[in-house]
C-alpha positions as CSV (number, residue, x, y, z in Angstrom):
1,M,10.4,89.1,-4.5
2,R,7.3,87.6,-3.4
3,R,7.1,86.1,0.0
4,V,4.7,83.0,1.0
5,N,3.7,82.9,4.5
6,H,2.5,79.4,6.1
7,S,-0.1,79.5,8.7
8,G,0.2,77.7,12.0
9,A,-2.5,75.2,10.9
10,Y,-0.4,74.1,7.9
11,G,2.6,73.3,10.1
12,G,0.6,71.3,12.5
13,A,-0.9,69.2,9.8
14,H,2.6,68.6,8.5
15,R,3.8,67.4,11.8
16,R,0.9,65.1,12.1
17,E,1.7,63.5,8.8
18,R,5.4,62.8,9.9
19,G,3.9,61.2,13.1
20,V,1.6,58.9,11.2
21,V,4.3,57.8,8.9
22,A,6.5,56.9,11.8
23,I,3.9,54.7,13.3
24,M,3.1,53.1,9.9
25,V,6.8,52.4,9.4
26,A,7.0,51.1,13.1
27,L,4.0,48.8,12.4
28,A,5.4,47.6,9.1
29,M,8.8,46.7,11.0
30,V,6.9,44.7,13.5
31,L,5.0,42.9,10.8
32,L,8.2,42.2,8.8
33,F,9.9,41.0,11.9
34,G,6.9,38.8,12.5
35,F,6.9,37.3,9.2
36,A,10.6,36.8,9.3
37,A,10.3,35.1,12.6
38,L,7.6,32.9,11.4
39,A,9.5,31.8,8.3
40,L,12.7,31.0,10.4
41,D,11.0,29.3,13.2
42,L,8.7,27.2,10.7
43,G,11.7,26.5,8.6
44,K,13.4,25.0,11.7
45,L,10.4,23.1,12.5
46,Y,10.1,21.7,9.0
47,I,13.8,20.5,9.1
48,V,13.1,18.8,12.4
49,R,10.1,17.3,11.0
50,S,12.2,15.9,8.1
51,E,14.7,14.6,10.6
52,L,12.0,12.7,12.6
53,S,10.4,11.3,9.4
54,N,13.9,9.9,8.5
55,A,14.1,8.2,12.0
56,A,10.5,6.9,11.9
57,D,11.2,5.4,8.4
58,A,14.3,3.8,9.7
59,C,12.7,2.5,12.8
60,A,9.7,1.0,10.9
61,L,11.8,-0.6,8.2
62,A,14.1,-2.3,10.7
63,A,11.3,-3.4,12.9
64,A,9.3,-4.9,9.9
65,R,12.3,-7.0,8.8
66,D,11.4,-9.4,11.9
67,L,7.7,-9.7,11.1
68,T,8.2,-13.4,10.2
69,G,5.6,-14.8,12.5
70,A,8.3,-16.7,14.4
71,V,10.6,-14.0,15.7
72,S,9.3,-12.2,19.0
73,L,8.1,-8.7,18.8
74,E,10.8,-7.9,21.4
75,T,13.4,-8.6,18.7
76,S,11.5,-6.4,16.2
77,E,11.0,-3.5,18.6
78,A,14.7,-3.6,19.7
79,A,15.7,-3.5,16.1
80,G,13.4,-0.6,15.3
81,I,14.4,1.4,18.5
82,T,18.2,0.9,17.8
83,V,18.0,2.0,14.1
84,G,15.7,4.9,14.7
85,A,17.7,6.1,17.6
86,A,20.7,6.2,15.5
87,N,19.2,9.1,13.7
88,K,19.8,12.8,14.7
89,M,17.5,15.8,14.9
90,L,17.6,19.4,15.7
91,L,19.8,20.2,13.0
92,Q,21.6,17.0,13.5
93,S,22.8,18.1,17.2
94,Q,21.2,15.3,19.1
95,N,19.9,11.7,18.9
96,V,16.2,10.9,18.5
97,S,14.8,9.3,21.6
98,L,12.6,6.2,21.4
99,S,11.3,4.0,24.3
100,V,10.2,0.5,24.9
101,N,6.5,-0.1,24.8
102,K,5.8,3.4,23.6
103,N,7.1,4.5,20.2
104,V,6.8,1.1,18.4
105,T,3.4,-0.4,17.9
106,Y,1.9,-3.4,16.0
107,S,-1.2,-4.3,14.0
108,K,-2.7,-7.2,12.1
109,T,-4.1,-5.1,9.5
110,F,-3.1,-1.7,8.0
111,A,-6.2,0.2,9.2
112,G,-6.4,-1.7,12.4
113,Q,-5.6,-0.8,15.9
114,Y,-1.9,-0.4,16.6
115,Q,-0.7,-1.7,20.0
116,T,2.4,-2.1,21.9
117,K,4.1,-5.5,21.9
118,D,3.0,-6.3,25.3
119,K,-0.6,-6.3,24.2
120,Y,0.1,-9.4,22.0
121,T,0.9,-13.1,22.7
122,S,3.0,-15.6,20.9
123,A,-0.3,-17.0,19.2
124,D,-0.7,-13.5,17.6
125,L,2.8,-13.5,15.8
126,P,1.7,-15.2,12.4
127,S,-0.9,-12.6,11.9
128,I,0.9,-9.4,12.8
129,G,1.7,-7.7,9.5
130,Y,2.4,-4.2,10.1
131,V,4.5,-2.1,12.5
132,R,4.1,1.6,13.1
133,C,7.0,3.9,14.6
134,T,5.9,7.2,16.0
135,V,8.7,9.7,16.9
136,V,7.7,12.9,19.0
137,Q,9.9,15.8,20.1
138,S,8.5,18.5,22.2
139,G,10.0,21.6,23.8
140,I,11.7,22.7,20.6
141,S,12.8,26.4,21.3
142,N,11.7,28.9,18.8
143,W,14.3,31.5,17.9
144,F,12.0,34.5,17.4
145,M,8.4,33.8,17.9
146,Q,8.9,33.7,21.7
147,V,9.7,37.4,21.3
148,I,6.1,38.2,20.0
149,S,4.6,35.9,22.7
150,S,5.7,33.9,25.6
151,T,3.2,31.1,24.6
152,L,4.9,30.6,21.3
153,G,8.2,30.0,23.0
154,T,8.4,26.1,22.3
155,S,6.7,23.8,19.7
156,A,6.2,20.1,19.3
157,V,6.8,18.0,16.2
158,A,5.8,14.4,15.5
159,A,6.5,11.8,12.6
160,T,4.8,8.4,11.8
161,A,5.8,5.8,9.5
162,V,4.1,2.3,8.9
163,A,6.0,-0.6,7.4
164,S,5.2,-4.3,6.4
165,T,6.7,-7.0,4.4
166,T,6.2,-7.9,0.9
167,Q,7.5,-10.3,-1.7
168,A,10.4,-9.1,-3.7
169,Q,11.5,-10.0,-7.2
170,T,15.3,-10.3,-6.6
171,T,16.5,-11.2,-10.1
172,C,15.1,-10.4,-13.4
173,A,13.2,-13.3,-15.0
174,L,14.1,-15.2,-18.2
175,P,11.4,-16.0,-20.7
176,M,11.4,-19.7,-20.4
177,Y,9.3,-22.0,-18.6
178,V,9.4,-25.7,-17.2
179,C,6.5,-27.9,-16.2
180,Q,4.9,-28.8,-13.0
181,P,4.7,-32.6,-13.0
182,P,1.3,-34.3,-12.5
183,A,0.7,-35.6,-9.0
184,P,2.0,-37.5,-7.2
185,A,5.2,-36.5,-8.7
186,S,7.0,-33.3,-7.2
187,I,10.0,-31.1,-7.9
188,N,12.9,-31.5,-5.5
189,I,15.7,-29.2,-5.0
190,Y,18.7,-29.8,-7.4
191,D,16.5,-31.8,-9.9
192,W,17.3,-31.2,-13.5
193,L,14.3,-30.1,-15.4
194,C,13.8,-30.3,-19.1
195,S,11.9,-27.6,-21.0
196,K,8.2,-28.7,-21.4
197,S,8.9,-31.7,-19.0
198,G,8.9,-32.6,-15.4
199,P,11.7,-33.7,-13.2
200,G,13.7,-36.7,-13.3
201,S,16.9,-37.9,-14.6
202,P,18.9,-36.3,-17.4
203,P,18.0,-37.1,-21.1
204,P,16.0,-38.7,-22.3
205,C,13.4,-36.4,-20.8
206,D,9.6,-36.6,-20.7
207,K,8.3,-37.1,-24.4
208,N,6.0,-34.0,-24.4
209,T,5.3,-32.7,-27.9
210,G,5.3,-29.1,-29.0
211,N,7.6,-26.1,-29.1
212,F,10.4,-24.9,-26.7
213,G,9.0,-23.4,-23.6
214,W,9.4,-19.7,-24.4
215,V,7.0,-17.5,-22.5
216,D,5.8,-13.9,-22.8
217,L,6.7,-12.1,-19.5
218,G,5.4,-8.8,-21.0
219,Q,8.2,-8.4,-23.6
220,G,5.7,-9.3,-26.5
221,G,5.8,-12.0,-29.0
222,G,8.5,-12.5,-31.5
223,A,12.0,-14.0,-31.4
224,S,13.7,-10.5,-31.3
225,A,12.0,-9.4,-28.1
226,T,12.6,-12.9,-26.4
227,A,16.3,-12.8,-27.5
228,N,16.7,-9.2,-26.1
229,L,15.8,-10.4,-22.7
230,F,18.4,-13.4,-22.8
231,S,21.2,-11.1,-23.9
232,G,20.1,-8.3,-21.6
233,Y,18.9,-8.3,-17.9
234,G,15.9,-10.4,-18.3
235,Q,12.3,-9.2,-17.7
236,C,12.5,-6.9,-14.5
237,N,8.9,-5.8,-14.6
238,L,6.8,-8.8,-14.5
239,P,2.9,-9.0,-14.9
240,T,0.9,-9.7,-11.7
241,S,-1.3,-12.1,-13.4
242,N,-0.9,-16.0,-12.7
243,T,-1.4,-16.6,-16.4
244,L,1.0,-16.1,-19.2
245,T,1.1,-16.8,-22.9
246,T,3.7,-19.0,-24.6
247,N,5.7,-18.0,-27.6
248,P,6.5,-20.9,-29.9
249,G,9.5,-21.6,-31.9
250,L,13.4,-21.9,-31.5
251,A,14.8,-19.2,-33.5
252,N,18.5,-19.1,-34.0
253,N,18.9,-15.6,-32.5
254,V,17.1,-16.5,-29.3
255,A,19.5,-19.5,-29.1
256,N,22.5,-17.2,-29.7
257,A,21.3,-14.6,-27.0
258,Y,20.9,-17.5,-24.7
259,N,24.4,-18.7,-25.0
260,T,25.9,-15.3,-24.3
261,R,25.3,-16.2,-20.7
262,F,27.9,-19.0,-21.2
263,G,30.3,-16.6,-22.9
264,I,29.4,-18.0,-26.3
265,Y,28.9,-15.4,-28.9
266,S,27.8,-15.6,-32.6
267,G,30.8,-15.6,-34.7
268,G,32.9,-16.3,-31.7
269,Q,33.7,-12.7,-30.8
270,Y,32.5,-10.6,-28.0
271,K,31.9,-7.2,-29.2
272,G,31.2,-5.5,-25.8
273,P,28.3,-4.9,-23.2
274,A,25.7,-4.8,-25.9
275,D,26.3,-8.5,-26.5
276,G,25.6,-9.3,-22.9
277,P,28.4,-10.1,-20.6
278,P,29.1,-13.8,-20.0
279,D,28.5,-15.3,-16.5
280,F,31.6,-15.6,-14.4
281,T,31.8,-19.2,-15.7
282,G,30.7,-20.6,-19.0
283,Y,31.3,-24.2,-17.8
284,A,28.6,-26.5,-19.0
285,Y,27.0,-29.7,-17.5
286,T,26.0,-32.7,-19.4
287,S,24.8,-36.1,-19.0
288,D,28.4,-37.3,-19.2
289,W,29.2,-35.1,-16.2
290,L,26.7,-37.0,-14.1
291,A,27.9,-40.3,-15.6
292,A,31.3,-39.6,-14.2
293,G,30.0,-40.2,-10.7
294,N,28.8,-36.7,-9.7
295,T,25.2,-36.4,-8.4
296,Q,22.5,-33.7,-9.3
297,Q,22.9,-32.4,-5.6
298,T,26.5,-31.5,-6.2
299,S,26.2,-29.7,-9.6
300,F,25.5,-26.4,-8.2
301,A,28.5,-26.7,-5.7
302,D,30.6,-27.5,-8.7
303,F,29.2,-24.5,-10.5
304,L,30.4,-22.3,-7.7
305,K,33.8,-24.0,-7.7
306,Q,34.2,-23.4,-11.5
307,R,33.1,-19.9,-11.0
308,L,35.8,-19.2,-8.7
309,K,38.2,-20.3,-11.4
310,F,36.4,-18.2,-14.1
311,S,36.2,-21.5,-16.1
312,A,35.5,-20.7,-19.7
313,Y,33.0,-22.8,-21.8
314,Q,34.8,-26.2,-22.4
315,G,33.8,-26.3,-26.1
316,D,31.3,-28.2,-27.9
317,S,33.0,-31.5,-27.8
318,A,33.6,-31.7,-24.1
319,A,30.0,-30.2,-23.4
320,G,28.1,-32.5,-25.6
321,V,26.2,-29.8,-27.5
322,F,26.5,-28.3,-30.9
323,T,26.6,-24.5,-30.8
324,Q,28.6,-23.8,-34.0
325,T,30.8,-21.3,-31.8
326,P,33.0,-23.6,-29.7
327,S,35.9,-21.1,-29.2
328,P,35.2,-19.0,-26.0
329,P,36.3,-15.4,-25.7
330,A,39.4,-14.3,-23.9
331,S,39.4,-15.4,-20.2
332,S,39.7,-11.8,-19.0
333,I,36.0,-11.2,-20.2
334,Y,34.8,-13.8,-17.4
335,T,36.5,-11.8,-14.7
336,Q,34.1,-8.9,-15.7
337,G,31.1,-11.1,-15.9
338,A,27.9,-11.1,-14.0
339,D,25.4,-13.4,-12.3
340,R,23.7,-14.4,-15.6
341,R,23.2,-18.3,-15.2
342,L,21.1,-18.0,-11.9
343,A,17.7,-16.8,-13.0
344,I,14.0,-16.9,-12.0
345,I,11.6,-18.6,-14.4
346,P,8.1,-19.6,-14.0
347,I,6.9,-23.1,-13.4
348,V,3.6,-23.8,-15.2
349,S,1.0,-26.5,-14.3
350,N,-0.8,-27.1,-17.7
351,C,1.9,-28.2,-20.0
352,S,-0.1,-30.9,-21.7
353,S,-2.3,-28.4,-23.2
354,V,0.3,-26.1,-24.7
355,N,0.4,-25.8,-28.4
356,G,2.0,-22.8,-30.0
357,S,0.8,-19.6,-28.4
358,S,-1.2,-20.9,-25.5
359,T,-2.2,-19.6,-22.0
360,V,-0.4,-21.4,-19.2
361,N,-1.0,-21.1,-15.4
362,V,2.0,-20.3,-13.3
363,S,2.2,-22.4,-10.2
364,S,5.3,-20.9,-8.8
365,W,8.4,-19.0,-9.5
366,A,11.8,-21.0,-9.4
367,C,15.4,-20.1,-9.1
368,V,17.2,-22.1,-11.5
369,L,20.8,-22.7,-12.9
370,L,21.2,-22.8,-16.5
371,L,23.2,-26.0,-16.9
372,H,24.4,-25.7,-20.6
373,P,24.4,-23.8,-23.7
374,M,21.4,-24.1,-26.1
375,T,22.0,-26.1,-29.2
376,T,21.8,-24.8,-32.7
377,N,22.0,-28.3,-34.4
378,S,20.3,-30.8,-32.1
379,N,21.1,-33.6,-34.5
380,K,24.6,-33.6,-33.4
381,D,24.1,-33.1,-29.7
382,T,24.9,-36.0,-27.3
383,I,23.1,-34.3,-24.4
384,A,19.7,-34.4,-25.9
385,P,19.8,-37.5,-28.6
386,S,16.7,-38.3,-30.6
387,P,13.9,-38.1,-30.2
388,M,14.4,-35.4,-27.5
389,N,16.5,-33.1,-29.9
390,G,16.7,-29.6,-28.7
391,W,15.7,-30.1,-25.0
392,T,17.4,-27.6,-22.8
393,M,17.9,-28.3,-19.0
394,V,18.1,-26.1,-15.9
395,Q,18.6,-27.2,-12.4
396,Y,15.8,-26.3,-9.7
397,L,17.5,-24.4,-6.8
398,G,14.3,-24.0,-4.9
399,Q,11.5,-21.4,-4.7
400,A,12.5,-18.1,-5.6
401,S,10.6,-16.8,-2.6
402,A,13.0,-18.8,-0.2
403,A,15.1,-16.3,1.9
404,G,18.2,-18.3,1.2
405,S,17.7,-18.4,-2.6
406,P,20.9,-18.1,-4.6
407,C,18.8,-15.8,-7.0
408,A,18.3,-13.4,-3.9
409,T,21.0,-11.0,-4.9
410,Q,19.4,-7.7,-5.7
411,G,15.8,-6.7,-5.9
412,I,12.9,-4.7,-7.2
413,P,9.3,-5.0,-5.9
414,G,7.4,-7.9,-7.3
415,T,4.0,-9.3,-7.0
416,T,2.7,-10.8,-3.8
417,S,0.3,-13.3,-5.3
418,L,2.8,-15.7,-6.5
419,A,5.7,-15.2,-4.1
420,I,8.5,-14.3,-6.6
421,G,11.1,-13.4,-4.1
422,P,11.8,-13.6,-0.5
423,K,10.0,-10.9,1.7
424,V,11.5,-7.6,2.3
425,P,10.4,-4.6,4.4
426,V,8.5,-1.9,2.7
427,L,7.1,1.4,3.7
428,V,3.3,1.7,3.3
429,Q,2.9,5.0,4.9
């Protein structure tokens, strides 16, 4: 058998290789531990940053709610600190800490200088439009990085949020309009308004000529598009322009869709949610109702009273309108209804020039109550006798931007230029 002899040099080289491998493994383990430590500690800091961001957002939104120009900044700051400090951090183990005249600052412009409340006077309140909340947490212990270096033993994390207030569209709008009367006349709350007319007593209304006051809110022209808004939720994404285009004509399918809001359905049968649920009450108001001794001011209060009863539509004879579908659906449907007779519609200022498809100028957005179903045979109506056949009235319940508006039930952001709804706090940074 052949034998192989290894020299001493070969054995020394082999031992040196084993030593190098050991050193490389040790270095690799240190690097791996470092990366693991970095990942875990940075992950912890990221979580704390998210927790502080939630606190800053909550603080800014709560503080912005009181940027009314009339409420003191002390009230605003207290609201922000209280809400912000209710949040937890460090993996939800302790409360966030906020201090007076430190964490909540204010500015008149978004890019302007933010200062604590004590730097402003009461004269500054109407012009203060932005609030910033800054939340800082220092001394956060690192789990592993401190093993690598004592200087990496703790970290600090901060979060900032800026909030302001903006107008909100609180109810989706309907594609109809009423007219701003020429000066010196004005619209008063609880007035009954006729389509294409100014305020005043119930019929006869102002003798404006032309078609019914439909308007394009972005749904496009055509009766079907208009009808879909009346039977559905309305137009929830409004154009930001202060000019709109009218849609002419009073098509039967539009009237039928409008009447679903009173629980009146084509053919007298409610087929399901696709038809649009009724309002909680379909009770209608007519000139006869006013003649009975009630006033315009009490009609909204009476509407709420009838709503509590889930009062169905009284029928054409009692309501004084001809809808061709006088039989209401089962009363159980009303108990599953919705707020469908309180709506936002535009008031336009140049009705006298409207003829077919015309451009109209929106002067404001109003919260209104739909007073009665829409006629399908105006010649038989007692609510709108000749020559005002077909007028449909709504009751003005104030500007949709009013904080106490009955239309302020739920909201999506709307335009700020025309004050579609009450101001609500919004995050801007």
